[in-house]
C-alpha positions as CSV (number, residue, x, y, z in Angstrom):
1,M,0.0,0.0,0.0
2,S,1.3,3.5,-0.8
3,D,2.7,5.4,2.1
4,T,2.2,8.7,0.4
5,V,1.0,11.3,3.0
6,F,-1.7,13.8,2.0
7,S,-4.0,16.3,3.7
8,I,-7.4,15.3,5.0
9,A,-10.2,17.4,6.6
10,V,-12.7,15.7,8.8
11,K,-16.1,17.4,9.4
12,C,-17.9,17.0,12.7
13,L,-20.7,18.2,14.9
14,A,-20.3,21.5,16.9
15,N,-18.3,21.2,20.1
16,T,-17.0,17.7,19.3
17,E,-13.8,18.9,17.7
18,E,-11.5,18.0,20.6
19,M,-13.0,14.5,20.9
20,L,-12.7,13.9,17.2
21,S,-9.0,15.0,17.2
22,E,-8.3,12.4,19.9
23,E,-10.1,9.7,17.9
24,L,-8.2,10.7,14.7
25,K,-4.9,10.3,16.6
26,E,-6.0,6.9,17.7
27,L,-6.7,6.0,14.0
28,G,-3.3,7.2,12.8
29,V,-3.9,10.7,11.6
30,Q,-0.9,13.1,12.0
31,D,-0.3,16.8,12.2
32,I,-3.7,17.5,13.6
33,E,-5.1,21.1,13.7
34,I,-8.6,21.9,15.1
35,A,-11.0,24.5,13.5
36,K,-14.7,25.1,13.9
37,R,-16.6,21.9,13.1
38,I,-13.6,20.5,11.2
39,V,-10.3,18.8,12.1
40,H,-7.4,18.9,9.7
41,G,-4.5,16.5,9.5
42,T,-2.4,14.3,7.3
43,A,-2.8,10.6,6.5
44,T,-1.7,7.8,4.3
45,T,-4.2,6.0,2.1
46,E,-4.4,3.2,4.7
47,V,-5.2,5.7,7.5
48,M,-7.8,7.5,5.3
49,Y,-9.5,4.2,4.7
50,R,-9.4,3.4,8.4
51,V,-10.9,6.8,9.3
52,C,-13.8,6.3,6.8
53,Y,-14.5,2.8,8.1
54,C,-14.0,3.3,11.9
55,S,-14.5,6.9,13.0
56,R,-17.6,7.2,15.2
57,L,-17.4,11.0,15.3
58,A,-16.7,12.0,11.7
59,L,-19.5,13.3,9.5
60,R,-17.4,13.6,6.3
61,V,-13.8,12.8,5.4
62,L,-12.5,15.2,2.8
63,V,-9.3,15.2,0.8
64,P,-8.5,18.7,-0.4
65,V,-7.2,18.7,-4.0
66,T,-6.6,22.4,-4.6
67,E,-6.9,25.9,-3.0
68,F,-6.7,29.3,-4.6
69,K,-7.7,32.9,-4.1
70,I,-10.3,34.9,-6.0
71,R,-10.7,38.6,-6.4
72,K,-14.0,38.6,-8.3
73,V,-16.8,36.2,-9.3
74,D,-15.3,35.2,-12.7
75,D,-12.1,34.1,-11.0
76,L,-13.8,31.0,-9.7
77,Y,-14.6,29.7,-13.2
78,R,-11.2,30.7,-14.5
79,Q,-9.2,29.0,-11.8
80,A,-11.4,25.9,-11.8
81,L,-10.9,25.5,-15.5
82,K,-7.1,25.0,-14.7
83,I,-7.8,22.0,-12.6
84,E,-6.8,18.7,-14.3
85,W,-10.2,17.1,-13.6
86,D,-9.4,13.9,-15.4
87,N,-7.0,13.1,-12.6
88,L,-9.9,13.2,-10.2
89,M,-12.7,11.4,-12.2
90,L,-13.3,9.5,-15.4
91,L,-15.4,10.8,-18.3
92,D,-18.0,8.1,-17.9
93,Q,-18.5,8.8,-14.2
94,T,-21.2,11.1,-12.7
95,F,-20.5,13.9,-10.3
96,A,-22.0,16.4,-7.9
97,I,-20.7,19.5,-6.2
98,D,-21.7,20.3,-2.6
99,A,-21.0,24.0,-2.0
100,H,-20.5,25.8,1.3
101,V,-20.0,29.5,0.8
102,R,-19.3,32.4,3.2
103,S,-18.2,35.2,0.8
104,D,-19.5,38.5,-0.5
105,F,-18.7,37.3,-4.0
106,F,-21.6,34.8,-4.0
107,Q,-25.1,35.3,-2.5
108,H,-26.0,31.7,-2.9
109,P,-23.9,28.5,-2.8
110,H,-25.7,27.1,-5.8
111,F,-24.4,29.9,-8.0
112,A,-20.8,29.1,-6.9
113,S,-21.3,25.3,-7.6
114,L,-22.7,26.1,-11.1
115,K,-19.5,28.1,-11.9
116,V,-17.3,25.1,-10.9
117,K,-19.6,22.6,-12.7
118,D,-19.3,24.7,-15.9
119,A,-15.5,24.7,-15.6
120,L,-15.4,20.9,-15.1
121,A,-17.7,20.4,-18.1
122,D,-15.7,22.7,-20.3
123,Y,-12.5,21.1,-19.3
124,F,-13.7,17.6,-20.4
125,R,-15.3,19.1,-23.5
126,N,-12.0,20.7,-24.5
127,E,-10.0,17.6,-23.8
128,Y,-12.4,14.8,-25.0
129,N,-15.2,16.6,-26.9
130,Q,-17.6,15.1,-24.3
131,R,-18.6,16.0,-20.8
132,P,-19.6,13.9,-17.7
133,N,-23.1,14.0,-16.3
134,V,-24.3,15.4,-13.0
135,D,-26.1,13.1,-10.6
136,A,-27.1,15.1,-7.5
137,E,-28.6,12.1,-5.7
138,N,-26.0,9.3,-6.1
139,P,-22.9,10.6,-7.9
140,D,-19.8,8.5,-8.6
141,V,-17.6,11.3,-7.4
142,L,-18.7,14.0,-4.9
143,F,-16.8,17.2,-4.7
144,H,-16.9,19.7,-1.8
145,L,-16.5,23.4,-2.7
146,H,-15.7,25.6,0.3
147,I,-15.4,29.4,-0.2
148,D,-14.4,31.5,2.8
149,T,-14.2,35.2,1.9
150,D,-11.7,35.0,-1.0
151,T,-10.2,31.5,-0.4
152,V,-11.6,28.6,-2.4
153,T,-10.9,25.0,-1.4
154,L,-12.0,22.1,-3.6
155,S,-12.0,18.6,-2.0
156,L,-13.0,15.0,-2.8
157,D,-15.4,13.4,-0.4
158,A,-13.9,10.0,0.6
159,G,-17.0,8.6,2.2
160,G,-20.0,9.6,0.2
161,R,-23.2,10.1,2.1
162,S,-22.8,11.5,5.6
163,L,-21.0,9.1,7.9
164,N,-23.7,9.5,10.6
165,Q,-25.8,7.3,8.3
166,R,-24.5,4.0,9.6
167,G,-26.9,1.8,7.6
168,Y,-28.4,0.0,10.7
169,R,-31.5,2.2,11.3
170,M,-34.4,0.2,9.9
171,G,-37.0,2.2,11.8
172,S,-37.3,4.6,14.7
173,G,-39.7,6.3,17.0
174,D,-40.1,10.0,17.4
175,A,-37.0,12.2,16.9
176,P,-34.2,9.6,16.8
177,L,-30.8,10.7,17.8
178,N,-28.2,11.4,15.1
179,E,-25.8,8.4,15.3
180,V,-22.7,10.6,15.5
181,L,-24.3,12.7,18.2
182,A,-25.0,9.5,20.2
183,A,-21.4,8.3,19.8
184,A,-20.1,11.7,20.8
185,M,-22.3,11.6,24.0
186,I,-20.9,8.2,24.9
187,R,-17.3,9.3,24.3
188,F,-17.8,12.4,26.4
189,T,-18.8,10.3,29.4
190,G,-15.5,8.4,29.1
191,W,-17.2,5.0,29.0
192,K,-15.4,2.4,27.0
193,G,-17.1,-0.8,28.1
194,E,-15.6,-1.2,31.5
195,C,-18.9,-1.2,33.4
196,P,-22.7,-1.9,32.8
197,F,-24.4,0.6,30.4
198,M,-28.1,1.5,30.6
199,D,-30.4,3.7,28.6
200,P,-33.7,3.6,30.4
201,M,-35.6,5.7,27.7
202,C,-33.9,4.1,24.7
203,G,-36.5,4.6,22.0
204,S,-35.3,2.9,18.9
205,G,-32.0,2.2,20.6
206,T,-29.4,4.5,19.0
207,L,-27.4,5.1,22.2
208,V,-27.5,1.4,23.2
209,T,-26.5,0.3,19.7
210,E,-23.6,2.8,19.5
211,A,-22.5,1.8,23.0
212,A,-22.4,-1.9,21.9
213,M,-20.5,-1.1,18.7
214,L,-17.9,0.8,20.8
215,A,-17.6,-1.8,23.5
216,S,-17.2,-4.6,20.9
217,N,-14.9,-2.6,18.6
218,T,-17.4,-3.0,15.7
219,P,-16.4,-0.5,13.0
220,A,-18.9,2.3,12.7
221,Q,-19.4,1.7,9.0
222,I,-19.5,-2.1,9.0
223,N,-22.9,-1.9,7.1
224,R,-21.7,0.5,4.4
225,P,-21.2,-1.5,1.1
226,N,-19.1,1.1,-0.6
227,F,-17.3,4.4,-0.2
228,Q,-16.7,7.2,-2.6
229,F,-12.9,6.5,-2.6
230,M,-13.6,3.2,-4.3
231,R,-14.5,5.1,-7.5
232,W,-11.4,7.3,-7.5
233,P,-8.8,6.7,-10.3
234,G,-6.0,4.6,-8.9
235,Y,-8.2,2.8,-6.2
236,K,-6.8,-0.6,-5.4
237,E,-9.4,-2.9,-3.9
238,E,-6.8,-5.2,-2.3
239,N,-5.5,-2.4,-0.1
240,W,-9.0,-1.5,1.1
241,L,-9.8,-5.2,1.9
242,E,-6.6,-5.4,3.9
243,V,-7.6,-2.5,6.1
244,K,-11.2,-3.8,6.5
245,A,-10.0,-7.3,7.5
246,A,-7.6,-5.9,10.1
247,E,-10.3,-3.8,11.7
248,D,-13.0,-6.6,11.6
249,A,-10.5,-8.9,13.3
250,K,-10.5,-6.6,16.4
251,I,-14.2,-7.2,17.1
252,V,-14.8,-8.7,20.6
253,T,-17.7,-9.6,22.8
254,P,-18.3,-7.0,25.5
255,L,-17.8,-8.2,29.1
256,V,-20.6,-6.1,30.7
257,P,-24.4,-5.8,30.3
258,I,-25.6,-3.2,27.8
259,V,-29.3,-2.6,28.3
260,G,-32.0,-0.5,26.9
261,S,-35.6,-0.1,28.2
262,D,-38.6,1.9,27.2
263,L,-42.4,2.0,27.7
264,D,-43.0,2.1,23.9
265,A,-43.1,-1.5,22.7
266,N,-43.1,-0.4,19.1
267,A,-39.9,1.5,19.5
268,L,-38.3,-1.4,21.3
269,G,-39.2,-3.6,18.3
270,W,-37.2,-1.2,16.1
271,A,-34.4,-1.1,18.6
272,K,-33.9,-4.8,18.4
273,K,-34.0,-4.8,14.6
274,N,-31.6,-1.9,14.5
275,S,-29.1,-3.5,16.9
276,N,-29.2,-6.7,14.9
277,K,-28.6,-4.9,11.7
278,A,-25.6,-3.2,13.3
279,H,-24.2,-6.7,14.1
280,V,-24.4,-6.1,17.9
281,G,-27.8,-7.6,18.6
282,E,-26.3,-10.5,20.6
283,Y,-24.5,-8.0,22.9
284,V,-27.5,-6.0,24.1
285,H,-30.7,-6.6,25.9
286,F,-33.9,-4.6,25.5
287,E,-36.9,-4.7,27.9
288,K,-40.3,-2.9,28.3
289,A,-40.1,-1.1,31.6
290,D,-40.9,2.2,33.4
291,F,-37.7,3.8,34.5
292,F,-39.4,5.2,37.6
293,E,-40.1,1.7,38.8
294,L,-36.8,0.2,37.8
295,E,-34.0,-0.7,40.3
296,S,-30.5,-1.8,39.5
297,D,-29.2,-5.2,40.3
298,Q,-25.6,-4.0,39.7
299,T,-23.6,-2.1,42.3
300,A,-22.2,0.3,39.7
301,G,-22.6,1.3,36.1
302,I,-23.5,4.2,33.8
303,I,-26.8,5.5,32.6
304,V,-26.9,7.6,29.5
305,M,-30.3,8.9,28.4
306,N,-32.0,11.4,26.1
307,P,-35.4,11.9,27.7
308,P,-38.2,13.7,25.9
309,Y,-38.3,17.4,25.5
310,G,-39.7,20.1,23.2
311,E,-43.3,19.8,22.0
312,R,-43.5,16.2,23.4
313,L,-43.1,17.5,27.0
314,P,-44.8,20.8,27.9
315,L,-43.3,22.9,30.7
316,D,-45.9,22.0,33.3
317,E,-45.3,18.3,32.7
318,A,-41.5,18.8,32.5
319,I,-41.2,20.1,36.1
320,G,-42.6,17.0,37.6
321,F,-40.9,14.7,35.1
322,Y,-37.4,16.0,35.7
323,A,-37.9,16.2,39.5
324,N,-39.0,12.5,39.5
325,L,-35.9,11.7,37.4
326,G,-33.6,13.1,40.1
327,N,-35.5,11.3,42.8
328,A,-35.3,8.0,40.9
329,F,-31.5,8.4,40.5
330,K,-31.0,9.0,44.2
331,K,-33.3,6.2,45.3
332,N,-32.6,3.3,43.0
333,W,-29.2,3.9,41.3
334,K,-26.7,4.4,44.1
335,G,-23.1,3.7,42.9
336,W,-24.0,4.6,39.3
337,R,-23.3,7.6,37.2
338,A,-26.2,9.1,35.3
339,W,-25.8,11.3,32.2
340,V,-28.8,13.2,31.0
341,F,-28.9,14.9,27.5
342,S,-31.8,17.3,27.1
343,G,-33.0,20.4,25.3
344,H,-35.5,21.1,28.1
345,L,-33.3,23.6,29.9
346,E,-36.0,24.6,32.5
347,G,-36.8,21.0,33.2
348,M,-33.1,20.1,33.7
349,K,-33.0,22.7,36.6
350,K,-35.5,20.6,38.4
351,V,-33.5,17.4,38.6
352,G,-32.3,18.5,42.0
353,L,-28.8,17.0,41.8
354,K,-25.6,18.9,41.4
355,P,-23.8,17.7,38.2
356,F,-20.1,16.8,38.5
357,K,-19.7,17.6,34.9
358,K,-21.9,19.6,32.4
359,S,-21.6,21.0,28.9
360,K,-23.6,22.7,26.2
361,W,-24.5,20.9,23.0
362,L,-26.6,21.3,19.9
363,N,-29.1,18.7,18.6
364,A,-29.8,19.9,15.1
365,K,-30.6,23.5,16.0
366,I,-31.9,22.8,19.5
367,E,-29.7,24.1,22.4
368,C,-29.1,21.2,24.8
369,V,-27.2,20.5,27.9
370,F,-25.5,17.3,28.9
371,H,-25.2,16.7,32.7
372,G,-23.4,14.0,34.6
373,Y,-24.6,13.0,38.1
374,E,-22.8,10.8,40.7
375,M,-25.1,8.7,42.7
376,F,-23.3,8.1,46.0
377,S,-24.4,6.6,49.3
378,G,-24.6,8.9,52.4
379,D,-23.7,12.6,52.3
380,F,-21.7,14.5,49.7
381,K,-18.9,15.4,52.2
382,S,-18.3,11.7,53.0
383,F,-18.4,10.8,49.3
384,K,-15.7,13.4,48.5
385,Q,-13.5,12.3,51.3
386,S,-13.6,8.7,50.0
387,Q,-12.3,9.7,46.6
């Protein structure tokens, strides 16, 4: 396999940049630099394949191919026409351009993408008297166009569709968690499979499934049949298969219980199907239960939950719900840590427990908080003295 080193840029959710940088180091990425919602680094082909296949926090893995400055609108077409596009794709392949623009030169990203599309088409027409076709839905090659003020960066998308789409979600209940967000929440807690894991309001099971994939070393994209890099000129299948086999060989059986419960039998049905599709069904257990009536049969463990909020839980109901949540933690889960992710900021004030760790997150465009609570026996002073 080639050991040529090249730049990569990995996109992520807001406020997960530090965690992603740590994960990328673990996967072999070098020269890491963190920016807003993106982490830059260098990688070999092998490492790039591994990031696409294994990263739990990446949304997209981009390989920049050129960068240039513009002083006016027409500079974009003129500079793009100089790109040797036939080194990036074949004439009989389809393509699409995903544009992200923050510049006074362009009022709409679609206009910028059209300029680059025209340059690509004209390049092929000049060289081969033909041009490739656009396929916005399922292109063979996906380009990312990023314009920041006067700086233009064109990149190849190594993965294809967003990497939060793991391919295991066969169905869901209301407002399922983004898979990458679920994985980031778990990483934030520090849990790696060393103690029991519980999501008592699991819905369609995203948190439980992601926890089982983490604890078993199951690659995040084990269900993805192909990646965009497989369609690039110069792709060698044997190199990819070597990386995949090495990562699949690391899969193990978790040594601790991983459990999800919910009151919604229909959601639990989807949770079981989703975990099976993710190749972790044998590692998890789902049960129909009311959390407020549950008691732990383990002396320690971790709860990670995403209780209802927003329109599903009006303020008057939220006050009682979140107060009961705190009471249940204190009464039935001594020795455990409980992590609650919620966009109901007023409700979270009623939990009645002091979080040992808290942070602000976004779920889509909803402002959320993520609080960790320690359930200790006795008084807080005695607990701190025992640490």
